[in-house]
N, CA, C and O of each residue as an XYZ file, in Angstrom:
860
protein
N    -109.398     43.102      1.450
C    -109.629     41.497      0.263
C    -109.469     40.997      1.017
O    -108.499     41.494      1.588
N    -109.883     40.051      1.605
C    -110.178     38.530      2.111
C    -108.602     37.686      2.129
O    -108.178     37.505      0.988
N    -107.896     37.273      2.998
C    -107.129     36.342      3.252
C    -107.090     35.046      2.204
O    -108.161     34.489      1.965
N    -105.620     34.461      1.447
C    -105.722     33.596      0.974
C    -106.119     32.358      1.967
O    -106.067     32.340      3.196
N    -106.486     31.448      1.166
C    -107.030     30.194      1.915
C    -105.876     28.586      1.328
O    -105.552     28.103      0.243
N    -105.572     28.225      3.011
C    -104.271     27.393      2.689
C    -105.132     26.218      2.916
O    -104.535     25.541      3.753
N    -106.232     25.636      2.593
C    -106.685     24.048      2.797
C    -106.068     23.121      2.062
O    -106.002     22.065      2.692
N    -105.538     23.052      0.892
C    -105.696     22.417      0.072
C    -104.453     21.066      0.018
O    -104.297     20.049     -0.657
N    -103.687     21.792      1.212
C    -102.430     20.463      1.231
C    -101.405     20.677     -0.267
O    -100.506     19.840     -0.354
N    -101.470     21.571     -1.260
C    -100.625     21.179     -2.226
C    -100.234     22.500     -2.660
O    -101.232     23.035     -2.177
N     -99.579     23.510     -3.195
C     -99.881     24.945     -3.417
C    -100.709     24.405     -4.740
O    -101.900     24.605     -4.499
N    -100.555     23.806     -6.030
C    -101.234     23.344     -6.827
C    -103.227     23.856     -6.359
O    -103.871     24.852     -6.691
N    -103.683     22.459     -5.371
C    -104.103     23.003     -5.274
C    -105.391     23.999     -4.408
O    -106.621     23.944     -4.416
N    -104.530     24.762     -3.801
C    -104.637     26.177     -3.042
C    -104.812     27.181     -4.428
O    -105.785     27.868     -4.737
N    -103.443     26.998     -5.176
C    -103.821     27.981     -6.039
C    -105.789     28.164     -7.032
O    -106.429     29.188     -7.269
N    -106.106     26.787     -7.317
C    -107.371     26.598     -7.356
C    -108.323     27.535     -6.649
O    -109.203     28.183     -7.216
N    -107.971     27.544     -4.929
C    -108.778     28.047     -4.146
C    -108.913     29.840     -3.896
O    -109.412     30.440     -2.944
N    -108.177     30.444     -5.306
C    -107.944     31.493     -5.306
C    -109.282     32.275     -5.755
O    -109.107     33.482     -5.924
N    -110.687     31.757     -5.993
C    -111.638     32.045     -6.461
C    -112.507     31.120     -5.701
O    -113.089     30.130     -6.145
N    -112.513     31.605     -4.426
C    -113.917     31.456     -3.695
C    -115.111     31.806     -4.011
O    -115.464     32.312     -5.076
N    -116.279     31.341     -2.364
C    -117.659     32.000     -2.462
C    -117.610     32.198     -1.190
O    -117.835     31.392     -0.287
N    -117.219     33.628     -1.113
C    -117.411     34.411     -0.110
C    -118.807     35.345      0.181
O    -119.033     36.303     -0.558
N    -119.983     34.916      1.608
C    -120.896     35.301      1.373
C    -121.598     35.339      0.669
O    -122.307     36.334      0.519
N    -121.694     34.269     -0.056
C    -122.957     33.586     -1.129
C    -122.203     34.693     -2.601
O    -122.873     35.012     -3.584
N    -120.892     35.054     -2.412
C    -120.292     35.745     -3.729
C    -118.894     35.278     -4.299
O    -118.013     34.963     -3.498
N    -118.653     35.222     -5.737
C    -117.810     34.529     -5.948
C    -116.538     35.757     -6.010
O    -116.710     36.828     -6.591
N    -115.291     35.395     -5.325
C    -114.883     36.418     -5.177
C    -113.151     36.423     -6.225
O    -112.508     35.373     -6.216
N    -112.757     37.286     -6.788
C    -111.563     36.930     -7.194
C    -110.311     37.256     -6.198
O    -110.201     38.482     -6.172
N    -109.407     36.697     -5.439
C    -108.303     36.733     -5.232
C    -106.921     37.282     -5.648
O    -105.920     37.594     -5.004
N    -107.258     37.286     -7.074
C    -105.728     37.318     -8.085
C    -106.525     38.281     -8.745
O    -107.050     37.808     -9.753
N    -106.798     39.459     -8.531
C    -107.299     40.573     -9.342
C    -106.363     41.707    -10.165
O    -106.542     42.521    -11.070
N    -105.415     41.328     -9.426
C    -104.178     42.179     -9.926
C    -102.669     41.395    -10.128
O    -102.710     40.201     -9.833
N    -101.557     41.824    -10.517
C    -100.408     41.149    -10.766
C     -99.927     41.305     -9.041
O     -99.186     40.364     -8.758
N    -100.144     42.174     -7.935
C     -99.736     42.414     -6.310
C    -100.296     41.267     -5.954
O     -99.716     40.317     -5.429
N    -101.254     41.335     -6.193
C    -102.207     40.293     -5.705
C    -101.613     38.384     -6.159
O    -101.666     37.393     -5.430
N    -101.336     38.445     -6.932
C    -100.666     37.155     -7.558
C     -99.740     36.991     -6.816
O     -99.697     36.011     -6.072
N     -98.686     38.016     -6.855
C     -97.125     38.115     -6.163
C     -97.467     37.871     -4.502
O     -96.710     37.269     -3.741
N     -98.691     38.435     -4.143
C     -98.855     38.117     -2.903
C     -99.367     36.545     -2.535
O     -99.298     36.124     -1.381
N     -99.756     35.935     -3.371
C    -100.422     34.337     -3.015
C     -99.336     33.988     -3.522
O     -99.034     32.950     -2.934
N     -98.076     34.380     -4.725
C     -97.168     33.428     -5.000
C     -95.978     33.819     -3.330
O     -95.206     32.997     -2.837
N     -96.088     34.505     -3.087
C     -94.953     34.691     -1.814
C     -95.258     34.124     -0.449
O     -94.343     33.756      0.287
N     -96.355     34.059     -0.146
C     -97.221     32.926      0.786
C     -97.542     32.113      0.425
O     -98.509     31.628      1.012
N     -97.071     31.474     -0.609
C     -96.890     29.591     -1.003
C     -95.730     29.336     -1.525
O     -95.598     28.408     -2.322
N     -94.661     30.161     -1.136
C     -93.378     30.189     -0.761
C     -92.372     29.652     -2.291
O     -91.282     29.085     -2.210
N     -93.016     29.975     -3.473
C     -92.912     29.646     -4.575
C     -91.910     31.265     -5.515
O     -91.329     31.199     -6.598
N     -92.023     32.329     -4.739
C     -91.607     33.632     -5.673
C     -90.468     33.504     -4.812
O     -90.112     33.198     -3.674
N     -90.084     33.890     -5.920
C     -88.375     34.126     -5.866
C     -87.842     35.350     -5.791
O     -88.403     36.373     -6.183
N     -86.142     35.252     -5.009
C     -86.314     36.881     -4.686
C     -86.028     37.455     -5.664
O     -85.794     36.903     -6.739
N     -85.990     39.016     -5.392
C     -86.027     39.631     -6.357
C     -86.774     39.851     -7.480
O     -86.656     40.721     -8.343
N     -87.675     38.823     -7.345
C     -88.369     38.885     -8.850
C     -89.678     39.832     -8.787
O     -89.973     40.501     -9.778
N     -90.406     39.878     -7.694
C     -91.298     40.760     -7.422
C     -90.591     42.255     -7.832
O     -90.514     42.303     -9.060
N     -90.175     43.201     -7.349
C     -89.198     44.046     -7.722
C     -89.244     44.224     -9.718
O     -89.892     45.061    -10.345
N     -88.536     43.380    -10.159
C     -88.713     43.160    -11.383
C     -89.874     42.859    -12.287
O     -89.741     42.815    -13.510
N     -91.245     42.611    -11.547
C     -92.091     42.500    -12.298
C     -92.998     43.593    -11.898
O     -93.923     43.909    -12.645
N     -92.774     44.271    -10.628
C     -93.599     45.149    -10.379
C     -92.586     46.364    -11.614
O     -93.342     47.114    -12.232
N     -91.745     46.465    -11.795
C     -90.982     47.109    -12.867
C     -91.929     47.312    -14.463
O     -92.125     48.385    -15.033
N     -92.262     46.341    -14.783
C     -92.351     46.037    -15.844
C     -94.314     46.903    -16.484
O     -95.353     47.012    -15.832
N     -93.982     47.337    -18.019
C     -95.405     48.527    -17.949
C     -96.673     47.494    -17.272
O     -96.854     46.290    -17.094
N     -97.374     48.740    -17.037
C     -98.605     48.292    -16.685
C     -99.668     46.855    -17.703
O    -100.278     45.856    -17.322
N     -99.446     47.421    -18.944
C    -100.090     46.396    -19.775
C     -99.617     45.138    -19.597
O    -100.443     44.228    -19.522
N     -98.369     44.879    -19.507
C     -97.927     44.133    -19.317
C     -97.841     42.961    -17.864
O     -97.686     41.782    -17.544
N     -98.004     43.931    -17.509
C     -98.353     43.335    -16.252
C     -99.737     42.593    -15.433
O     -99.790     41.937    -14.392
N    -100.845     43.039    -16.448
C    -102.163     42.955    -16.542
C    -102.328     41.331    -17.170
O    -103.093     40.426    -16.835
N    -101.054     41.413    -18.424
C    -101.447     40.213    -19.136
C    -100.819     39.397    -18.356
O    -101.472     38.354    -18.375
N     -99.874     39.273    -17.644
C     -98.933     38.350    -16.851
C    -100.607     37.498    -16.001
O    -100.985     36.334    -16.128
N    -101.245     38.618    -15.204
C    -101.863     38.295    -14.441
C    -103.167     37.567    -14.707
O    -103.664     36.687    -14.005
N    -103.704     38.149    -15.989
C    -104.493     37.451    -16.396
C    -104.389     36.326    -16.998
O    -105.225     35.432    -16.871
N    -103.049     36.217    -17.931
C    -102.563     34.160    -17.647
C    -102.363     33.319    -16.683
O    -102.611     32.116    -16.764
N    -101.855     33.945    -15.608
C    -102.139     33.326    -14.510
C    -103.245     32.920    -14.093
O    -103.280     31.845    -13.495
N    -104.842     33.934    -14.374
C    -105.753     33.366    -13.785
C    -106.969     32.225    -14.768
O    -108.001     31.625    -14.466
N    -105.951     32.406    -16.332
C    -106.292     31.456    -17.514
C    -105.605     29.914    -16.885
O    -106.299     28.900    -16.811
N    -104.462     29.943    -16.553
C    -103.965     28.476    -16.068
C    -104.773     28.325    -15.046
O    -105.642     27.471    -15.222
N    -104.779     28.959    -13.869
C    -105.780     28.297    -12.501
C    -107.198     27.940    -12.973
O    -107.864     27.223    -12.227
N    -107.708     28.343    -14.078
C    -109.276     27.789    -14.629
C    -108.863     26.849    -15.985
O    -109.658     26.719    -16.916
N    -107.813     26.350    -15.981
C    -107.341     25.200    -17.295
C    -107.064     24.038    -16.139
O    -107.592     22.949    -16.361
N    -106.315     24.173    -14.976
C    -105.677     23.557    -14.104
C    -107.858     22.747    -13.470
O    -108.433     21.662    -13.568
N    -108.162     23.934    -12.988
C    -109.481     23.637    -12.263
C    -109.855     22.435    -13.537
O    -109.777     21.288    -13.099
N    -110.208     22.518    -14.888
C    -111.106     21.577    -15.698
C    -110.469     20.522    -15.698
O    -111.010     19.537    -16.202
N    -108.713     20.372    -14.960
C    -108.409     18.861    -15.423
C    -108.796     18.347    -14.052
O    -109.662     17.472    -14.073
N    -108.152     18.851    -12.394
C    -108.463     18.462    -11.482
C    -109.531     18.496    -10.675
O    -109.652     17.876     -9.618
N    -110.693     19.582    -11.418
C    -112.107     19.231    -10.807
C    -112.977     20.000    -11.953
O    -113.234     21.174    -12.219
N    -113.323     18.592    -12.546
C    -114.136     18.956    -13.518
C    -115.703     18.526    -13.243
O    -116.352     17.664    -13.835
N    -116.155     19.475    -12.055
C    -117.477     19.159    -11.749
C    -117.813     20.407    -12.858
O    -117.084     21.399    -12.878
N    -118.987     20.275    -13.787
C    -119.378     21.436    -14.466
C    -118.751     22.016    -15.443
O    -119.156     22.968    -16.110
N    -117.524     21.319    -15.560
C    -117.062     21.613    -16.703
C    -117.094     21.007    -18.278
O    -116.835     19.808    -18.380
N    -117.429     21.840    -19.651
C    -117.464     21.654    -20.908
C    -116.312     21.209    -21.283
O    -116.248     20.160    -21.926
N    -115.521     21.714    -21.049
C    -114.013     21.105    -22.693
C    -113.859     19.452    -22.218
O    -113.729     18.809    -21.177
N    -113.945     19.250    -23.456
C    -114.141     17.927    -23.762
C    -112.774     17.619    -23.443
O    -112.835     16.503    -22.926
N    -110.973     18.178    -23.476
C    -110.095     17.563    -23.541
C    -109.554     18.535    -22.628
O    -108.691     19.267    -23.114
N    -109.849     18.711    -21.444
C    -108.872     19.720    -20.407
C    -107.677     19.923    -20.482
O    -107.084     20.949    -20.147
N    -107.160     18.773    -21.013
C    -105.550     18.747    -20.716
C    -104.841     19.336    -21.549
O    -103.786     19.912    -21.286
N    -105.563     19.208    -23.063
C    -104.809     20.107    -24.049
C    -105.309     21.155    -24.053
O    -104.748     21.766    -24.963
N    -106.471     22.159    -23.330
C    -105.941     23.375    -22.628
C    -105.244     23.524    -21.469
O    -105.404     24.491    -20.725
N    -104.860     23.075    -21.365
C    -103.741     23.388    -20.022
C    -102.480     23.417    -20.775
O    -101.624     24.284    -20.601
N    -102.365     22.261    -21.783
C    -101.266     22.202    -22.598
C    -101.163     23.099    -23.519
O     -99.997     23.219    -23.894
N    -102.243     24.103    -24.289
C    -102.469     25.113    -25.468
C    -101.602     26.351    -24.448
O    -100.823     27.132    -24.995
N    -101.843     26.399    -22.999
C    -101.445     27.633    -21.962
C    -100.224     27.813    -21.920
O     -99.828     28.949    -21.655
N     -99.438     26.941    -22.123
C     -97.966     26.567    -21.568
C     -97.036     26.656    -22.585
O     -95.812     26.557    -22.499
N     -98.217     26.990    -24.244
C     -97.153     26.476    -25.119
C     -96.873     28.548    -25.440
O     -97.537     29.582    -25.521
N     -95.244     28.001    -25.523
C     -94.474     29.635    -25.592
C     -93.689     29.896    -24.538
O     -92.698     30.626    -24.509
N     -94.286     29.119    -23.468
C     -93.570     29.220    -22.033
C     -91.836     28.777    -22.306
O     -91.715     27.594    -22.624
N     -90.994     29.281    -22.252
C     -89.841     28.285    -22.698
C     -88.455     28.796    -21.688
O     -88.196     29.999    -21.655
N     -87.967     28.232    -21.230
C     -86.827     28.261    -19.820
C     -86.012     26.926    -20.133
O     -86.436     25.887    -20.639
N     -84.626     27.262    -19.661
C     -83.347     26.165    -19.521
C     -83.396     25.513    -18.415
O     -83.833     26.024    -17.384
N     -82.916     24.198    -18.493
C     -82.752     23.415    -17.350
C     -81.373     23.791    -16.289
O     -80.281     23.715    -16.854
N     -81.359     24.137    -14.992
C     -79.893     24.611    -14.205
C     -79.996     23.349    -12.983
O     -80.749     22.420    -12.691
N     -79.131     23.774    -12.652
C     -79.266     22.980    -11.509
C     -79.080     24.075     -9.837
O     -77.983     24.389     -9.373
N     -80.062     24.359     -9.388
C     -79.633     25.030     -8.304
C     -79.371     24.361     -7.026
O     -79.875     23.381     -6.479
N     -78.110     25.461     -6.600
C     -77.576     25.135     -5.633
C     -77.636     25.179     -4.182
O     -77.524     26.356     -3.840
N     -77.762     24.420     -3.192
C     -78.156     24.746     -1.913
C     -77.412     22.940     -0.875
O     -76.489     22.130     -0.961
N     -78.308     23.160     -0.248
C     -78.309     22.182      0.542
C     -77.932     20.405      0.079
O     -77.167     19.550      0.525
N     -78.731     20.452     -0.812
C     -79.173     19.468     -1.780
C     -79.393     19.681     -3.290
O     -80.506     19.505     -3.785
N     -78.437     20.021     -3.945
C     -78.255     20.082     -5.725
C     -79.969     19.839     -6.212
O     -80.760     19.021     -5.742
N     -80.130     20.547     -6.978
C     -81.918     20.511     -7.221
C     -82.002     20.629     -8.828
O     -80.986     20.972     -9.433
N     -83.154     20.360     -9.509
C     -83.387     20.626    -11.091
C     -84.155     21.870    -11.296
O     -85.346     22.046    -11.039
N     -83.510     22.509    -11.676
C     -84.549     23.972    -11.455
C     -84.590     24.439    -12.903
O     -83.483     24.413    -13.440
N     -85.920     24.997    -13.912
C     -86.023     25.364    -15.049
C     -85.954     26.966    -14.676
O     -86.509     27.545    -13.742
N     -85.115     27.484    -15.680
C     -85.248     29.290    -15.498
C     -84.641     30.312    -16.784
O     -83.762     29.904    -17.543
N     -85.078     31.305    -16.869
C     -85.029     31.887    -17.548
C     -84.619     33.313    -17.577
O     -85.662     33.824    -17.170
N     -83.921     34.158    -17.755
C     -83.947     35.630    -17.838
C     -84.880     36.306    -17.596
O     -84.828     36.854    -16.495
N     -86.022     36.562    -18.387
C     -87.615     37.200    -18.440
C     -88.185     37.200    -17.182
O     -88.629     36.072    -16.962
N     -88.447     38.235    -15.905
C     -88.806     37.949    -15.092
C     -90.493     37.443    -15.100
O     -90.971     36.938    -14.084
N     -91.383     37.652    -16.445
C     -92.556     37.448    -16.271
C     -92.843     35.840    -16.607
O     -93.699     35.128    -16.081
N     -91.506     35.335    -18.035
C     -91.489     34.188    -17.908
C     -91.447     33.077    -16.753
O     -92.192     32.107    -16.610
N     -90.209     33.556    -15.857
C     -90.053     33.072    -14.893
C     -91.224     32.659    -14.304
O     -91.530     31.513    -13.974
N     -92.137     34.125    -14.150
C     -93.234     33.434    -13.083
C     -94.122     32.219    -13.922
O     -94.697     31.289    -13.356
N     -94.096     32.419    -15.186
C     -94.890     31.552    -15.355
C     -94.393     30.131    -15.474
O     -95.130     29.146    -15.519
N     -93.198     30.118    -15.516
C     -92.399     28.690    -15.317
C     -92.277     28.293    -14.153
O     -91.620     27.261    -14.011
N     -92.797     28.891    -13.040
C     -92.844     28.414    -11.801
C     -94.252     27.996    -11.419
O     -94.559     26.998    -10.767
N     -95.290     29.185    -12.076
C     -96.617     28.800    -12.005
C     -96.947     27.353    -12.541
O     -97.576     26.424    -12.035
N     -96.203     27.519    -13.919
C     -96.492     26.137    -14.396
C     -96.193     24.768    -14.034
O     -96.786     23.699    -14.179
N     -94.904     25.185    -13.430
C     -93.927     23.869    -12.972
C     -95.193     23.316    -11.451
O     -95.362     22.113    -11.252
N     -95.994     24.474    -10.485
C     -96.850     23.787     -9.378
C     -98.020     23.362    -10.197
O     -98.466     22.240     -9.955
N     -98.607     24.096    -11.155
C    -100.240     23.235    -11.928
C     -99.376     22.077    -12.360
O     -99.519     21.315    -11.404
N     -98.724     21.591    -13.044
C     -98.028     19.886    -13.474
C     -97.729     19.411    -12.686
O     -97.628     18.219    -12.974
N     -97.370     19.671    -11.295
C     -97.028     18.688    -10.346
C     -98.768     18.054     -9.944
O     -99.225     16.913     -9.879
N     -99.655     20.049     -9.643
C    -100.885     18.994     -9.276
C    -101.513     18.365    -10.473
O    -102.726     18.569    -10.519
N    -101.215     17.931    -11.074
C    -102.067     17.397    -12.654
C    -101.067     15.808    -12.396
O    -101.209     14.618    -12.680
N    -100.515     16.271    -12.018
C     -99.753     14.867    -12.805
C     -98.956     13.797    -11.196
O     -98.707     12.593    -11.249
N     -98.774     14.523    -10.204
C     -98.405     13.913     -8.999
C     -99.128     13.583     -7.923
O     -98.611     13.082     -6.925
N    -100.309     13.820     -8.025
C    -101.666     13.578     -6.953
C    -102.176     12.548     -7.702
O    -102.228     12.288     -8.904
N    -102.682     11.823     -6.289
C    -103.824     10.564     -6.968
C    -105.119     11.150     -6.858
O    -105.551     11.584     -5.791
N    -105.998     11.185     -8.357
C    -106.861     11.894     -8.543
C    -108.038     11.495     -8.189
O    -109.032     12.061     -8.644
N    -108.140     10.453     -7.317
C    -109.194      9.921     -6.392
C    -109.258     10.576     -4.748
O    -110.062     10.258     -3.872
N    -108.087     11.630     -4.657
C    -107.851     12.198     -3.739
C    -108.283     13.398     -3.409
O    -108.727     13.849     -2.353
N    -108.018     14.043     -4.869
C    -108.307     15.000     -4.966
C    -109.958     15.235     -5.320
O    -110.495     14.607     -6.232
N    -110.878     16.473     -4.265
C    -112.131     16.645     -4.014
C    -112.187     17.774     -4.128
O    -111.296     18.592     -3.899
N    -113.600     18.012     -4.620
C    -114.299     19.353     -4.052
C    -115.243     19.138     -2.363
O    -115.726     18.114     -1.879
N    -115.217     20.408     -1.884
C    -115.886     20.424     -0.634
C    -117.182     19.521     -0.733
O    -117.797     19.495     -1.799
N    -117.611     18.780      0.355
C    -118.837     18.225     -0.045
C    -120.413     19.420      0.287
O    -121.526     19.143     -0.159
N    -120.170     20.480      0.990
C    -120.679     21.595      0.650
C    -121.307     22.005     -0.125
O    -121.015     23.199     -0.064
N    -122.134     21.886     -1.002
C    -122.984     22.130     -2.467
C    -122.268     23.563     -2.183
O    -121.379     23.867     -2.978
N    -122.529     24.371     -1.251
C    -122.473     25.973     -1.678
C    -120.880     26.323     -1.715
O    -120.608     27.447     -2.136
N    -120.001     25.641     -1.393
C    -118.522     25.338     -1.203
C    -117.757     25.070     -2.427
O    -117.816     23.872     -2.702
N    -116.959     25.849     -3.383
C    -116.205     25.397     -4.303
C    -114.645     25.186     -3.982
O    -113.781     25.202     -4.859
N    -114.439     25.022     -2.864
C    -112.968     24.822     -2.325
C    -112.356     23.441     -2.587
O    -112.822     22.427     -2.067
N    -111.324     23.433     -3.388
C    -110.772     22.046     -3.102
C    -109.567     21.261     -2.745
O    -108.520     21.460     -3.362
N    -109.633     20.424     -1.836
C    -108.395     19.409     -1.664
C    -107.717     18.227     -1.691
O    -108.141     17.109     -1.984
N    -106.630     18.570     -1.362
C    -105.708     16.636     -1.755
C    -106.224     16.098     -0.720
O    -106.540     17.048     -0.003
N    -106.501     15.141     -0.209
C    -106.926     14.717      1.008
C    -105.770     13.382      1.360
O    -105.618     12.282      0.830
N    -105.093     14.052      2.471
C    -103.687     12.845      3.313
C    -104.434     12.513      3.670
O    -104.203     12.123      2.526
N    -105.266     12.165      4.116
C    -105.683     11.409      5.995
C    -105.425     10.158      5.544
O    -105.431      9.720      4.393
N    -105.111      9.437      6.974
C    -105.121      7.962      6.251
C    -105.940      7.241      5.522
O    -105.595      6.679      4.482
N    -107.657      7.182      6.260
C    -108.581      6.518      5.968
C    -108.857      7.378      4.517
O    -109.881      6.950      3.987
N    -108.342      8.263      3.888
C    -109.235      8.555      2.174
C    -110.355      9.217      2.386
O    -111.071      9.559      1.445
N    -110.765      9.588      4.167
C    -112.062      9.641      4.312
C    -112.458     11.699      4.191
O    -113.585     12.160      4.008
N    -111.873     12.076      4.268
C    -112.263     13.738      4.269
C    -113.175     14.317      3.428
O    -112.868     14.243      2.238
N    -114.420     14.989      3.742
C    -115.354     15.548      2.875
C    -115.232     17.335      2.795
O    -115.703     18.102      1.956
N    -114.435     17.608      3.979
C    -114.641     18.888      3.951
C    -113.576     19.896      3.686
O    -112.567     19.639      4.344
N    -113.515     20.478      3.277
C    -112.318     21.902      2.634
C    -111.751     22.441      4.170
O    -110.626     22.937      4.113
N    -112.341     22.410      5.441
C    -112.309     22.792      6.627
C    -113.596     22.137      7.791
O    -114.820     22.188      7.674
N    -112.762     21.544      8.882
C    -113.871     21.312      9.711
C    -114.577     22.773     10.877
O    -115.699     22.652     11.368
N    -114.166     23.369     11.004
C    -114.151     24.535     11.488
C    -115.534     25.697     10.714
O    -116.051     26.715     11.174
N    -115.760     24.964      9.403
C    -116.553     25.704      8.842
C    -117.563     24.829      8.109
O    -118.685     24.542      8.529
N    -116.865     24.336      6.640
C    -118.200     23.929      6.154
C    -118.371     22.434      6.941
O    -119.335     21.801      6.511
N    -117.693     21.835      7.894
C    -117.913     20.377      8.677
C    -118.853     20.873      9.842
O    -120.027     20.541      9.678
N    -118.614     21.523     10.866
C    -119.619     21.904     11.261
C    -120.974     22.660     11.047
O    -121.828     22.564     11.928
N    -121.149     23.191     10.248
C    -122.004     23.700      9.799
C    -123.091     22.456      9.204
O    -124.311     22.532      9.350
N    -122.441     21.395      8.562
C    -123.205     20.281      8.236
C    -123.428     19.458      9.114
O    -124.380     18.709      8.893
N    -122.734     19.290     10.298
C    -123.065     18.301     11.519
C    -124.759     19.234     12.237
O    -125.899     18.776     12.324
N    -124.317     20.376     12.554
C    -125.389     21.487     12.827
C    -126.615     21.271     12.058
O    -127.682     21.194     12.666
N    -126.572     21.162     10.758
C    -127.768     20.817     10.035
C    -128.515     20.062     10.180
O    -129.737     20.190     10.264
N    -127.523     18.648     10.258
C    -127.605     17.402     10.737
C    -128.508     17.266     11.839
O    -129.548     16.607     11.846
N    -128.094     17.843     12.629
C    -128.589     17.969     14.123
C    -129.977     18.426     14.246
O    -130.771     17.914     15.036
N    -130.347     19.683     13.222
C    -131.447     20.317     13.555
C    -132.039     19.488     13.148
O    -133.044     19.202     13.798
N    -131.768     18.727     11.974
C    -132.959     18.098     11.360
C    -133.964     16.798     12.017
O    -135.131     16.415     11.944
N    -132.515     16.366     12.779
C    -132.950     15.267     13.790
C    -133.749     15.565     14.307
O    -134.812     15.110     13.885
N    -133.814     16.330     15.315
C    -134.457     16.913     16.189
C    -135.985     17.432     15.393
O    -137.098     17.112     15.810
N    -135.779     18.127     14.408
C    -136.870     18.450     13.935
C    -138.078     17.242     13.547
O    -139.285     17.482     13.581
N    -137.387     15.692     13.116
C    -138.170     14.685     12.761
C    -138.690     13.877     14.001
O    -139.510     12.973     13.841
N    -138.083     14.298     15.557
C    -138.715     13.606     16.310
C    -139.593     14.878     17.008
O    -139.542     15.001     18.231
N    -140.208     15.596     16.389
C    -140.957     16.480     16.783
C    -140.853     17.645     17.640
O    -141.743     18.346     18.122
N    -139.315     17.729     17.756
C    -139.121     19.044     17.863
C    -139.004     20.158     17.005
O    -138.552     20.077     15.863
N    -139.505     21.458     17.670
C    -139.563     22.020     17.260
C    -138.075     22.469     16.236
O    -137.041     22.814     16.807
N    -138.168     22.398     14.571
C    -136.731     22.682     13.719
C    -136.019     24.337     14.056
O    -136.716     25.350     13.988
N    -134.963     24.357     14.314
C    -133.999     25.735     14.577
C    -133.851     26.037     12.978
O    -133.384     25.243     12.162
N    -134.393     27.477     12.670
C    -134.244     28.139     11.131
C    -132.819     27.958     10.858
O    -131.910     28.258     11.631
N    -132.685     27.382      9.559
C    -131.332     27.546      9.086
C    -131.019     29.063      8.170
O    -131.497     29.425      7.095
N    -130.111     29.688      9.001
C    -129.932     30.519      8.547
C    -128.670     30.354      7.458
O    -127.888     29.407      7.373
N    -128.723     31.700      6.569
C    -128.097     31.792      5.233
C    -126.439     31.303      5.435
O    -125.567     31.996      5.960
N    -126.272     29.990      4.895
C    -124.826     29.799      4.631
C    -124.060     30.844      4.116
O    -124.368     31.517      3.132
N    -122.541     31.033      5.147
C    -121.756     31.741      4.941
C    -120.772     30.211      4.502
O    -121.017     29.141      5.059
N    -119.874     30.328      3.636
C    -119.335     29.061      2.754
C    -117.836     28.963      3.984
O    -117.484     27.876      4.442
N    -117.303     29.953      4.258
C    -116.446     30.319      4.744
C    -116.458     30.666      6.284
O    -115.517     31.176      6.892
N    -117.531     30.348      6.748
C    -117.958     30.736      8.401
C    -117.255     30.005      9.486
O    -117.416     28.822      9.783
N    -116.369     30.956     10.099
C    -115.796     29.826     11.055
C    -114.092     29.329     10.362
O    -113.417     28.743     11.209
N    -113.541     29.470      9.270
C    -112.788     28.639      8.882
C    -111.288     29.063      9.790
O    -110.449     29.751      9.209
N    -111.146     28.801     10.604
C    -109.974     29.404     11.672
C    -109.027     28.405     11.717
O    -107.961     28.714     12.250
N    -109.172     27.041     11.199
C    -108.589     26.023     11.801
C    -107.767     26.065     10.214
O    -106.953     26.588     10.975
N    -107.355     26.048      9.238
C    -106.696     26.180      8.017
C    -105.560     25.667      8.274
O    -105.262     25.701      9.468
N    -104.683     25.120      7.460
C    -103.317     25.069      7.430
C    -102.743     25.136      6.500
O    -103.132     24.459      5.548
N    -101.690     25.889      6.373
C    -100.268     26.099      5.331
C     -99.848     24.544      4.467
O     -99.450     23.420      4.776
N    -100.225     25.307      3.213
C     -99.717     23.714      2.204
C     -98.213     23.833      2.635
O     -97.628     24.892      2.864
N     -97.479     22.083      2.734
C     -96.341     21.852      2.777
C     -95.543     22.366      3.834
O     -94.347     22.478      3.562
N     -95.952     22.753      5.121
C     -95.614     23.077      6.459
C     -95.534     21.730      7.282
O     -95.253     21.754      8.480
């Protein structure tokens, strides 16, 4: 299974990027609860001991929880990246998914006290933690800086934190360099040189310069 992608600059944006296009095919990176928990762990939102409790749940409940997370991802995508979306009110769709997700406010004790939302139900806790990430992405980020990669063959989304706000590519080592190479080949073709044939595009070719959210 391919690695998770950390090019979004926010865990909510990276959550969207768990259904990328690889080698021309859509790939589901959250196919089951185990993969969902792996992503949560790498995103640093998985609470201690929660994995053990969730993996002890009946298989049917595990599947429903993983399916809910995928539905949340797509509802969030419709809010943040409406390209091709057909839902006229994506915010209501996101709100409907969160209905029934209950918890209570608590103060998390640490170096600095922080407000937390908790529940005693393991599946409910994961829903709350994913919902908090999704809501933060939908409400806290500047909408005009949430963008899809400029490569038409790429579906990755990122939050542009550059000073000038001019970022266009999910990753310069992949989509960015590929676009530059194509532009170079086309320029030389117009000047009379034999253009170089363009090989099939691989969306994440050379994606080595990725970086983790919040590091």
